[in-house]
C-alpha positions as CSV (number, residue, x, y, z in Angstrom):
1,X,-20.4,9.5,18.2
2,X,-22.4,6.7,19.6
3,X,-22.5,6.5,23.3
4,X,-23.2,3.1,24.9
5,X,-24.2,2.9,28.5
6,X,-22.6,-0.3,29.8
7,X,-24.3,-2.6,32.6
8,X,-21.0,-4.5,32.9
9,X,-17.2,-3.4,32.3
10,X,-16.2,-7.0,32.1
11,X,-17.5,-7.6,28.5
12,X,-15.8,-7.7,25.3
13,X,-17.8,-5.7,22.6
14,X,-18.8,-6.4,19.0
15,X,-17.4,-10.0,18.1
16,X,-19.4,-10.2,15.1
17,X,-21.1,-7.9,12.4
18,X,-21.0,-4.4,13.8
19,X,-22.6,-2.4,10.9
20,X,-24.4,-3.2,7.6
21,X,-24.1,0.0,5.8
22,X,-24.0,1.7,2.3
23,X,-20.8,4.0,1.8
24,X,-20.8,7.0,-0.5
25,X,-18.4,5.8,-3.1
26,X,-18.8,5.9,-6.8
27,X,-16.5,6.2,-10.1
28,X,-15.6,9.7,-9.2
29,X,-15.0,8.9,-5.4
30,X,-13.8,5.3,-5.6
31,X,-12.5,4.9,-2.1
32,X,-13.6,5.9,1.6
33,X,-11.5,5.0,4.6
34,X,-13.0,4.8,8.1
35,X,-11.4,4.5,11.2
36,X,-13.3,3.1,14.2
37,X,-12.3,4.6,17.6
38,X,-13.6,3.4,20.9
39,X,-13.0,5.3,24.2
40,X,-10.4,7.4,22.4
41,X,-8.4,4.2,21.0
42,X,-8.2,3.1,17.6
43,X,-9.6,-0.3,17.2
44,X,-10.3,-0.8,13.4
45,X,-9.8,0.5,10.0
46,X,-12.4,-0.1,7.2
47,X,-11.8,0.6,3.4
48,X,-14.9,0.8,1.1
49,X,-14.5,0.6,-2.6
50,X,-16.7,1.7,-5.5
51,X,-17.3,-1.9,-6.6
52,X,-18.6,-2.9,-3.2
53,X,-20.6,0.0,-1.5
54,X,-23.1,-2.1,0.4
55,X,-21.4,-4.3,2.8
56,X,-21.0,-5.5,6.5
57,X,-18.2,-4.5,8.6
58,X,-17.0,-5.8,12.1
59,X,-14.6,-4.7,14.8
60,X,-13.6,-6.3,18.2
61,X,-13.3,-3.8,21.0
62,X,-11.2,-5.4,23.9
63,X,-12.3,-5.7,27.5
64,X,-9.5,-3.2,28.5
65,X,-10.9,-0.5,26.3
66,X,-14.5,-1.4,27.3
67,X,-13.6,-1.1,31.1
68,X,-12.2,2.2,30.8
69,X,-15.3,4.3,31.2
70,X,-18.9,3.6,32.3
71,X,-20.2,4.8,28.8
72,X,-18.3,3.3,25.9
73,X,-18.0,5.9,22.9
74,X,-17.7,4.7,19.5
75,X,-16.6,7.2,16.9
76,X,-16.2,6.6,13.2
77,X,-13.7,8.9,11.4
78,X,-14.1,9.4,7.7
79,X,-11.0,10.3,5.6
80,X,-11.9,11.9,2.3
81,X,-15.5,12.1,2.7
82,X,-17.0,14.3,0.0
83,X,-20.3,16.1,-0.9
84,X,-22.4,15.0,-3.8
85,X,-22.3,18.4,-5.1
86,X,-18.4,18.6,-5.1
87,X,-18.7,15.7,-7.6
88,X,-21.2,17.3,-9.7
89,X,-24.1,14.8,-8.7
90,X,-26.5,17.0,-7.0
91,X,-26.9,20.4,-5.1
92,X,-26.2,18.6,-1.7
93,X,-23.0,20.0,-0.1
94,X,-23.2,18.0,3.1
95,X,-20.2,15.5,3.1
96,X,-21.2,11.9,3.1
97,X,-19.6,8.9,4.7
98,X,-21.4,5.8,5.5
99,X,-25.3,5.5,5.6
100,X,-26.0,2.8,8.4
101,X,-28.7,0.3,7.7
102,X,-28.3,-1.9,11.1
103,X,-26.2,-1.7,13.8
104,X,-25.3,-5.0,15.8
105,X,-23.8,-5.0,19.2
106,X,-22.8,-8.6,20.6
107,X,-21.2,-8.8,24.0
108,X,-19.4,-12.0,25.1
109,X,-20.7,-11.4,28.7
110,X,-23.0,-8.6,30.2
111,X,-25.2,-6.3,28.2
112,X,-25.4,-2.8,27.1
113,X,-28.1,-0.2,26.3
114,X,-27.5,2.1,23.2
115,X,-28.1,5.9,24.0
116,X,-28.4,9.1,22.0
117,X,-25.6,11.4,21.6
118,X,-25.9,14.1,24.3
């Protein structure tokens, strides 16, 4: 979960590119579905495929969802995340989903401060 301390609840969040990332997909695990949830409300669904593991994704979080709490909580739910070891690729048993390269937050008004998960 990514908690974001808001300075204004009148903003719409994430109008452009949210995440530049590399998904753990390959010929043995060709698809990864990701649900994006903001303040307990689903706001997006992403599908990553083996042929395009590196990509940018976006989502718009409406003002009504941003205004629900003083902190916006963004959660990424991975369907069918697997470990490299389960595919015979290495000894790592940790399930992998998406490795983030950059995270971009774009507000139409107001500002935010990204915080650590506590």
